[in-house]
N, C-alpha and C positions, 0 to 999 in steps of 0.2 A: 504493500500500500504506500509506504514512504517513497519507494522508487517511482511509483506511478505519479505521486504528487510532485516529486522532484522533476520528472520528465515533463509534466504538464506545465509547471512553472517556467522551465527552460523554453518550451515552445511558445509560451505566452510572451516571455521577454523578447524572444527572437521576432515574433510577430509585431510587437509594439515598436521595437527598434527599426525593423524593416519598413513598417508603415510610416514611421516618423521620417526616415530617410527619403522615402518616395515622395512624401509630402513636401519635404524641404527642396528636393530636386525639382519637383513640379513648380513650386512657388518661384524658384529662382531661374527657371528656364522658360516659363510661359511667356514672359515679355519678349525674350529673344526669339522664340518661335513665332510669336505674333508679328514681330518686326520683320522676320525673314519672309513670312507669308505675304506681308504688305509689299515688300520689295519685289517678290516674285510676281505679284499682281500688277505692279506698276510696269515691270518689264514686259509682261504679257500685253498690257494696254499699248505700250509703245510698239510692240511687234505687230499688232493688228491695226495700228494707226500711225505709221512711220512719220507722216507729215504733221501730226499734231504735236503741239508744244505744251498743251495744258489739258488736264482732265478734271472734270468737276462732277460730283455726284448729282444725279437728277433729283431735284427737290420734290417733284410730283410723283416719283415712283413709290409704289406700295407693293410689297411682295405678295401679300394675300390677294390683292386685286389681280396681280399678274397670274397667280395660280388659277383663279376663277376664269380669267379670260382664256388662258391656255386650255383649260378643261373644256370650255365651250367649243374650241377648235379641235378637240380630240387628243390633245397633248397631255394626257393624264400622268405620264411618267417623266415629265420634264418640268423644270422650274427655272425661273429667272431670279437669281439671287441678288444681283445688283445691276443697276443701269447707270452708266457714266457717259457724260457728254464730252466729245473731243473737240478741242478748239485750236485754231491756227495761232501763229504769233501775233496776228493783227486782231484777234478776238472773234474771228468768224467761226461759227459752229459748223464743223465739218461732218458730223454724224454722231454715232453712238457706239459705245462698247458695252456688250452684254456679257455678264458672267452667268453661265448656264450650267445647270446640273441635270444630267440625264441619269435616271435610275435603271436603265435597261442594259447597262454594261454586263458582260459575262462575268467579270471579276468584282463587280460592285459599281458604285457611282463613278461617273466620269464627269469631271468639271473642266470647263474650258471657257476662254474668253473669245468673243467674236466681234469684229469690227464691221459696222455697216455704215456706208456713206449716206448722205441725204438722198441720193438718187436710187438707193436700194442696192448698190453694189457691195458685195461682201469682200472686204479687204483681205480677210483670212481668219484663221482660228489659231489659238495658242492653248495647248493642253496644260492644265494646271494640276489635275489629279487623275491618274489612270493606273489601274492595277489589273490589266488584262493578261492573258496567257503569253508568256515569252515566246517570241518567234511567230506568233499569230496576231492576237489583238494588239500587242505592244508595238506592232508595225504601223499603228495608226500615225505616229509621229512622222514616219518616212513616207507612207503610202497615201493616207487620207489628207493630212494637213495641207500639202502643197496644192491639192486639187480644188480647194475652196478659195484660193487666192485670186482676187480680182474677177470674181464670177458674179453675174447678175441673173437671177432667176426668182420667180415667185416661190417655187419649191424645188428641192433637189430630190433626185431618185438615184439609187445605186444600181449598178449592173454588173453581171459577172462575165459579160461578153465583150467588154471594151467600150468605154465612153465615146460617144459620137456627137452628142448634143451638149450645149452649154450647161444644161441643168443635170447632166449625168455624171456620176461619180463611180470610178472603178472600185469595186469591192476588194477588200483585203482577202487574198486567197486563204480559205479555211477559217475565216473570222467574220462571217456574215453578221453575227450578233453585234459585234463591236462596230462594224460598218453601219448597221441599221441604227444603233444607239446614237452615234455622232451625227449621222445624216438627219435623223429625226430631231435631235437637239438643235441643229442649225435651222431646220424648218420651223421649230417652235419660236426661235428668236425672230425669224422673218415674219411669222404670223403676228407676233406682238408688235413688231415694227409697223406692219400694215394696219392692224386694227386699233392700236392704241397711240401710235405716234404719227399717224397720217400717211404712212407709207411714202412712196416716191413722189407723191403729189403734194406733200405738205409744204414744199417751198413755194 
């Protein structure tokens, strides 16, 4: 009995010490992690809007309203987390940067930034979070990302037989789920752009 009590106390002490250490590490690293995430986000904004010199959060954006609007369009597995306005050095608004999460990835959520000019042209996408299968879905950076650059379409579709139209995207071989998730996420952003921001006619 004494041995059991002794072992229990030892385990309790180890648990308390380990928990305290984890709490200490978390408390002292969360600001650094948040700062790193913010830096990555700013780099992504610049990647999808190279000619912009300033980015400002859209004051009218409400995430819950965005979810409702996307659901109306059938985008129930996608969300717009942030909406940022891109400006030139002269103060002209060039378009928008969407931070989009799609919940349809094979390995979990995929988060990416997407730049859309005032005329509806997609400047490109920048992947922020992706945990797809190595050699398959993780090829999105190399295969899918370049295909959305400087494309203008109301909606995009993917094909396994070779893209021939402006709105067609070549699927990643063996990774249809990842291809579909990102393509649908881009379409969700374009849908919001059209329905909530006036689309290409808002100028």
